[in-house]
C-alpha positions in Angstrom: -1.5 -56.4 12.2 -2.1 -57.7 8.7 -5.1 -59.3 7.1 -5.1 -62.4 5.0 -4.3 -60.4 1.8 -1.2 -59.0 3.4 -2.5 -55.4 3.8 -2.2 -53.5 7.0 -5.2 -52.5 8.9 -5.9 -48.8 9.5 -6.4 -48.5 13.2 -6.5 -45.6 15.6 -2.8 -46.1 16.2 -2.0 -45.5 12.5 -3.8 -42.2 12.7 -2.0 -40.9 15.8 1.1 -39.6 14.1 -1.0 -37.3 12.0 -2.8 -36.0 15.1 0.6 -35.3 16.7 1.9 -33.4 13.6 -1.3 -31.3 13.6 -0.8 -30.5 17.3 2.8 -29.7 16.6 1.8 -27.4 13.7 -0.7 -25.5 15.8 1.8 -25.1 18.6 4.4 -23.8 16.1 2.0 -21.1 14.7 1.2 -19.9 18.1 4.8 -19.7 19.1 5.6 -17.8 15.9 2.8 -15.3 16.7 4.3 -14.8 20.3 7.8 -14.5 19.1 7.1 -11.9 16.4 5.0 -9.9 19.0 1.8 -9.8 16.7 -1.0 -8.2 18.4 -4.6 -9.0 17.4 -5.0 -5.7 15.5 -1.8 -6.5 13.5 -3.0 -9.9 12.6 -6.3 -8.5 11.5 -4.6 -5.9 9.3 -2.3 -8.6 7.7 0.8 -6.5 8.1 -0.6 -3.2 7.1 0.0 -0.1 9.4 -2.7 1.6 11.4 -4.7 3.8 8.9 -4.2 7.6 9.2 -6.6 8.7 6.4 -10.2 8.0 5.2 -8.8 6.5 2.0 -6.5 4.2 4.0 -9.5 2.6 5.6 -10.9 1.8 2.2 -7.5 0.4 1.0 -7.3 -1.6 4.2 -10.6 -3.1 3.8 -9.8 -4.2 0.1 -6.5 -5.7 1.4 -8.2 -7.6 4.2 -10.9 -8.9 1.8 -8.2 -10.1 -0.8 -6.3 -11.9 2.1 -9.5 -13.7 3.4 -10.4 -14.9 -0.1 -6.8 -16.0 -0.8 -6.6 -17.9 2.5 -10.1 -19.4 1.9 -8.8 -20.8 -1.5 -5.5 -21.8 0.0 -7.1 -23.8 2.8 -9.1 -25.7 0.1 -6.2 -26.4 -2.2 -3.8 -27.3 0.6 -6.3 -29.4 2.3 -6.9 -31.3 -0.9 -3.2 -31.7 -1.4 -2.6 -32.9 2.1 -5.6 -35.2 2.0 -4.3 -36.9 -1.3 -0.8 -37.1 0.0 -1.9 -38.8 3.2 -4.8 -41.0 2.3 -4.0 -41.8 -1.3 -0.4 -42.8 -1.2 0.8 -45.5 -3.5 0.9 -48.9 -1.9 2.7 -52.1 -3.2 -0.5 -53.9 -3.6 -2.2 -51.0 -5.6 -3.0 -51.8 -9.2 -3.1 -49.3 -12.0 -6.3 -47.4 -11.6 -8.8 -46.8 -14.5 -7.6 -44.1 -16.8 -10.1 -41.3 -17.4 -9.6 -39.0 -20.3 -11.9 -36.2 -19.4 -14.6 -35.0 -16.9 -16.8 -32.4 -18.3 -18.6 -31.1 -15.1 -15.2 -30.9 -13.1 -13.6 -29.1 -15.9 -16.4 -26.7 -16.1 -16.2 -26.0 -12.4 -12.4 -25.6 -12.7 -13.1 -23.0 -15.3 -16.0 -21.2 -14.0 -15.0 -20.8 -10.4 -11.7 -19.0 -11.1 -13.5 -16.7 -13.6 -16.0 -15.8 -10.8 -13.3 -15.1 -8.4 -11.3 -12.9 -10.7 -14.4 -11.0 -11.6 -15.3 -10.3 -7.9 -11.6 -9.2 -7.2 -11.9 -6.9 -10.2 -15.1 -5.5 -9.3 -14.1 -4.4 -5.7 -10.7 -3.1 -6.9 -12.2 -1.0 -9.8 -14.8 0.2 -7.4 -12.2 1.4 -4.8 -9.7 2.7 -7.2 -12.3 4.9 -8.8 -12.9 6.6 -5.5 -9.1 6.8 -4.6 -8.1 8.5 -7.7 -11.0 10.9 -7.9 -10.0 14.5 -7.6 -13.2 16.2 -8.5 -14.0 17.5 -4.9 -12.6 20.9 -4.0 -9.7 20.5 -1.6 -9.1 22.6 1.6 -5.4 22.4 1.2 -3.3 22.1 -2.0 0.3 21.1 -1.8 2.8 20.9 -4.7 5.2 18.2 -4.1 8.5 18.4 -6.0 10.9 15.3 -5.9 14.5 15.7 -6.9 17.7 13.8 -6.3 17.6 13.3 -3.3 14.9 15.0 -1.2 11.6 16.9 -1.4 10.2 20.3 -1.7 6.6 21.2 -0.5 4.8 24.3 -1.7 1.6 25.3 0.0 -1.2 26.7 -2.1 -4.1 27.6 0.2 -5.7 31.0 1.4 -4.7 32.8 -1.7 -1.0 31.6 -1.4 0.5 30.6 -4.7 3.4 28.4 -3.8 4.7 27.8 -7.3 7.0 30.8 -7.1 9.6 30.7 -4.2 9.2 34.5 -3.6 5.4 34.3 -3.4 4.5 31.1 -1.3 5.1 29.1 1.7 7.6 26.4 1.0 9.7 23.7 2.7 13.0 22.6 1.1 14.8 19.5 2.2 18.1 17.8 1.5 19.5 14.2 2.2 21.0 15.5 5.4 17.9 17.3 6.7 14.4 15.7 6.3 11.8 18.0 5.2 8.5 18.1 7.2 5.0 18.1 5.4 2.5 19.6 7.7 -1.2 19.0 6.9 -4.4 19.4 8.8 -6.6 16.6 10.3 -10.1 16.2 8.9 -9.5 18.4 5.8 -9.2 17.4 2.2 -5.7 17.7 1.0 -4.5 17.6 -2.6 -1.0 16.7 -3.6 0.3 17.8 -7.1 3.3 15.8 -7.9 6.2 16.9 -10.1 9.7 15.5 -10.6 12.6 17.8 -11.1 14.8 15.2 -12.7 14.2 11.4 -12.7 11.2 9.3 -11.6 10.4 9.1 -8.0 7.6 7.8 -5.9 5.6 9.7 -3.2 4.8 7.3 -0.4 3.3 7.8 3.1 2.8 4.2 4.4 0.3 5.3 7.1 -1.9 6.6 4.2 -1.4 3.2 2.3 -1.3 5.1 -0.9 1.8 5.9 -3.2 2.1 7.4 -6.6 4.9 7.7 -9.0 6.4 11.2 -9.5 7.1 11.5 -13.3 9.3 14.0 -14.9 7.7 16.7 -17.1 4.4 16.5 -15.3 2.8 19.8 -14.5 0.4 20.5 -11.6 -2.7 22.3 -12.8 -2.4 26.1 -12.9 -1.1 28.9 -15.1 2.4 29.2 -13.7 5.2 26.7 -14.3 6.7 25.1 -11.2 10.1 24.8 -12.8 11.6 25.7 -16.0 11.3 22.5 -18.2 14.2 21.3 -20.3 14.1 22.4 -24.0 11.5 20.8 -26.2 9.9 19.2 -23.3 6.2 19.7 -22.4 4.1 18.6 -19.4 2.2 15.4 -20.2 -0.5 15.2 -17.7 -1.7 16.3 -14.4 -0.4 14.1 -11.6 -2.4 14.5 -8.4 -4.4 12.8 -5.7 -6.4 13.7 -2.5 -6.5 12.3 0.9 -8.5 13.2 4.1 -6.1 12.7 7.2 -8.2 11.4 10.1 -5.6 11.0 12.8 -3.1 13.5 14.3 0.5 12.3 14.8 3.8 12.2 13.1 4.3 9.7 10.2 7.2 8.6 8.0 7.2 9.3 4.2 9.8 8.1 1.7 10.7 7.7 -2.0 9.5 4.3 -3.1 11.3 4.3 -6.6 15.0 3.6 -7.0 16.1 6.9 -8.2 20.0 7.0 -7.8 22.8 6.8 -5.4 21.1 8.5 -2.4 17.6 6.9 -2.9 17.7 5.5 0.6 18.2 9.1 2.1 15.1 10.5 0.2 13.0 10.8 3.3 10.4 13.1 4.8 8.3 13.4 7.9 4.5 14.0 7.9 2.8 15.9 10.7 -1.0 15.8 10.9 -2.1 18.6 13.1 -5.3 20.4 13.9 -6.7 23.1 11.5 -5.7 25.9 14.0 -2.1 24.6 14.3 -2.0 24.1 10.5 -2.9 27.9 9.9 -0.4 29.0 12.5 2.2 26.9 10.7 1.4 28.6 7.5 1.5 32.1 9.1 4.7 31.5 11.0 6.5 30.0 7.9 5.4 32.6 5.6 6.5 35.3 7.9 9.9 33.7 8.5 10.5 33.4 4.8 9.4 37.1 4.1 11.8 38.2 6.9 14.6 36.2 5.3 14.1 37.7 2.0 12.7 34.7 0.2 15.5 32.4 1.2 14.6 28.7 1.4 14.2 26.9 4.7 
């Protein structure tokens, strides 16, 4: 139907295609969730794994807050774009609208609102990062982690054990064909001292939601050197972090930095066990290595 000026009337029939498209979009989203087998918990975590440490819970909270804020901004922006595209399409009868050079209040809003958002993001990120990188608390367990092409070595330094010398400590040495297993206790503070024997690696346990680069020529704190450094090369800083595992289980670990031909095989397994089981592991491993005359396992 047209009026005397030749313009079409906007009737409920004209709006029905929009309603149908909205319904189809909602159905498509539901089907996508079902097909991908997303559970409610997985949706709430926005793709992150189930936390396995106290620090991971803090990281997950920051991740969720960032996503919620981003989605809120996205809904507003997408809504305005869709609204303008549907209800302000150019018509043949339209005339050139008045040209506006500037709008002070709107420009101020466009400037201030993003600044506030960035400031809020920065505050929460800086707050949580300060907690995550803090190593001032005394750890219950200390593990020296050595990355090399293309596996990992773990040296345990607790209960008077100095794991920096093969003949003195409890250690686990892996290779690309055999994944090493990192055993740590639940509910105890664990400190990882990170060192690279050759190139840059990255120590990553996804269930802990934390990873850190393993840089060559870094030296864990202590008096003894972990490895003989190349000539004229000196340690540049202590590279360490702490976690408190809060869930027993077996988790995957890997290198997250492209480090050479067999980077994809630079994997390890993490076992979080009770304190009693951990102490038994230390005693059993130490006894086995003593009986073997200091040979690696």
